[in-house]
N, C-alpha and C positions, 0 to 999 in steps of 0.2 A: 469437527467445526459449525457455527450457529446454522438453522436452518434458513435464521433474515438474513445473512449475508447473501446464502444463495437464489434467495429471493432477490436481493438490492439486485445482483449482478444479471438472473434471467429480465430482468424487468428489465433494466439496461441495454442488454444486449438485443432484448428487439424490437425496439424502442430503435435503436442506435439502428441497424439492418433498416430500419424501413426509410428514415431522414436520409442516411447516402444514396436509396434507390433513387428518395425524392429527391434531393440537391443534387446529382448529376444529372436528372432527368433538365431540370430547370437552365442545370450548366451551360448542357445541352444547344440549347433553345433559348434562353438569351446573351450565351458569350461570358458570363460574367466571371471574372479568376475568382471576386472575391466568392461566390457561390462554389467553385471548383474546387477552393479548398476549406470549403465547409465539407463539402461531399467527402473530401479526403481523409480530412479529421475523423467523421464520422463513421468513414471503411474503417481506421487504426482503431477507433473504439472501441467495436464490434469486435476484431478480428480479438482483441485486446481484451474485452470482454472470456470469448474461449479459450482462451489463452488462462486469465486467473481460475475459470470455470474448470479446467484439465490439471490446474496445478491443484485443487481443491481434494481433485480428484484423488491426482496422484499423492497429493499429503496424507491422506486416513489412509492409503494401504499401511497393512501391519511388520512393524521387525518382521527382518527371514534372518537371516545367519547371513547371508554379504552390508546386510543395515541393521546391524541389533539395535540401535537406538528409531529405528525408523524413517519417515520418508516427511517429516516432517519442514521439512527444508525443501521440500519441490516449491511449496508457497511461493517460500522468500523470491526462491532463484524464476522462479518465471514470474513471478513483480517486478523485479530485473530488468528481465525483457520487456515488457510492456517499457517501463520506463522507457527505452532502447529503442524501443518500435515508434513510441511517440516522440522522439527524439528528432531519430530517422529521415521515419516515415510524414508524420504527420508537422511538426514543426522544416522537415528541409527542402520537402516536394512544395510547402504555403509554400514559403521564402524564394524557393527559387520560378513559381508561377507567378509572382506579382515581383519580384523583379522584371520577370518578362515582359507583367502587362503593362510596367514601366518602362518599361524599351522599347511596347511595338501595341499605344493603350487603345484599344478596339471601344465601338463604345458600343452600349446594352441595349440589346433590341427586348421588348416585351416586358421592363422592368419588375409591371404588377406580379409577375409569377415567384418575383421575386422573394415580393414580400409576401407572395399566401403563401409560399413554400418556408420564408425565413419566422413569419407569424406562428407557422404551424408547429415548424421543430424549437420554437424557443416554447409552447407550449408546453411541446411530450420530451421534450429535457426537462422542465424544470416540474414534472410532474417525478422523472427517474429523479433531480435530486432532491428531492421535500423523502423521498425514499430510505433513497443512501441520508443524506444530513440529518432523520431522521435511527437508521439504527444503527450510527456513530454516534447521537448523543444519546443512545441507548449504554453502549459501553464505556463511553467514556465518561461516566460517571461523579467526582467531585471537580474534576480534572480543571484546569482550561482548556480552551481550545486548540491553540498550541502546542503548550503540554499532553495532550490527550495524542495529542497523534509523535509524537516524540519519542513515548514510554511507547506506545502502541506495539503488539507483538504480532497482531492480526495486520498485514497492509492490505487484505484486498479490501479491508473496509472502508482505510482515508485511499485507496487507489481510486475506484469507484468513485470516490467523492468531488477529488480531484481534478476527475477525468471527466467531469459533473459540468464542474463549477469553469474548466476552462469554455465546455460548450456552449455557458450559460454567456462566459464574454466574449467568444467567439461570431457566436447569433451576433449581437450588439455592435460590434464590432462592424461583418459585413455586413447588415444590414441598413448602418451607417453610413460602409460606405456604395453601396449602391443606390442610396439616399442623394448621397451628397454627391450622386455622377449624375444624375436624372433629371436635379433641381441648382444646380450649380453650369453642366454641361462640362467640366473637367473630369476630364479621363481619366488620369491620373487618382481620384481617392480606392476608382475601384483597386488595381492595384496596390496600388497604400496599405490598405486591407485585407486584403493579403500577405502581407507583408507579417502584420500586427498580428495576422493575425499567428504563424507560426512565432515567433516571434514570441506570444504563449505559451503557445505546443511545446518553444524549447523549454522556458521557464518551466511549464511548471513539470515536467520531465528530468528536467538536473534537478527539480526539488524530490522529486519520488526516488531516483537512483539514490541520493541522500539519506534517505529516511532507511529506507529496503537498504543499504550497500552493509550498516549492524548489522539485521537481525541474519544478513548471507555470509556474512564473517565468523560468523558466536558471539553473538549479545548478549551479555552478564542477566538475569532477573533485577528489575527493582529491587534500591536501595529498602523499603522499606521489607519486600522479602527476605535480603539477605540479614537483614538488623534483625528479625523474624526468626530465622536461624541459631542464631549467634544466639536470643535472647532465654529457648528455649536448650539450645547448647550446655550452659552457661550457669541453665540454673538444678542444673544434677552439681552433686556434692561428689559425686568422682570424679568429675573433670578437674584437671587445673587452670588450662589452657586451652583455650581455643584460637589456635597455626593459623589455619585459611577457611575462608568459606567462599570453593572459587563454582560456580553457578553458571553454565549454557543453555540457552533456549535451543532445543530441537525441533521446535517449531513455537505454534502460537498457544500450544497447551497444555508442551512438554517440556519442562523442563528440570533437566542435569547434575545434578546437587556431586560435588566432590571435597568431603570437608576433611582438615587435618587436626585431630582433637591430642593435647598432652592426660592422658591419661592420672587418675592416683596409683606411687608407684604399688601400694600396699594391693590393691586389683590383682586379681588373679581372673585364669583365662576362660572362664564360667560366665563372670561378674561382669566383663568385659563385653563379652556377647550378651550380654541380658541389656548389659546399657545402652548399647549400640541398636539391640532393634526393637529401643524406648522406643528412641533417640529417631526410629528410622519409622516407631506407625504415629507416634507423635504432629510430624514435622512432614506426615502425607496428608494428615485432616487439617490439619488450620493449614498448609496450600496443598491443594489435590493440584496445582498444573505442576509440581515435582514429582515424575512419572519415580524418576532415578537415583537414588544416593547410594556411593560410595564414601564410606569411614576411616579409614583410617589411621591405624592406634602409633601414633609419633611424639618424640618429645618435644618438649619446649622450643621452637626456634626461634633462631635473632632475624631472618629472614621478615621480609615486607608484611604484612598483613597482608590475601590477598580479598578479590568484594566479591 
């Protein structure tokens, strides 16, 4: 796992911890619903970063008898849990608090405290977002941003970026809610801001859950990798046909490949063993993420070719 990813998560963890404490203190003084929702948001984000770090640590554990392919999918599992927590705790509680304040609106006291806290939070979150975006931009390569998110096999990178983006948007909404409440005297703006923050978190959580679901279930390597494997296999004169190339991400940096090949009838067992050994070496050299390869000698099949 890239050290840059851990640095981004650590930075977000420290920043969100301090911001959450500040927001809760400000909410208790001013009575602002939007500020309370922002405090909950930062608290949930803090817990989420802790879970991501735990997932990264667990995913680095070596393979053993019970988990022969390692623990790489731990990071996928905990990223999915993060999405659930954002949805249930962040979004759910924020909407609940917003509706409660819409039903029983209360005036905001000492609004200048909210402005100071939200302003500082925007600065701190902006710094964390910059680090997360820089790391994401580094790993996305030539892909577009949406394509990079869809192709990414390390969810910890875009989870932090999504969280920080939602945090920045939520802070702007909270600031607008407090300002509108103060300058118009309409108390409903504060509660409405809390509801909007909750909706932002629900949307963020849903997208995160969607993006991590495929990885958790068992997503294949990207098409370029699968096609590259096929090119290597077909380059050998002893291969009559490549039946299937089935791949699965066992972790961000661990791809499992199961291959079915129809070898020429004149090949004896020794020749087939030599060809398989050659394929194993060439595939791993060209695609270092492919850690385990299983090649089966099998007559050409009429079944649809897998990817």
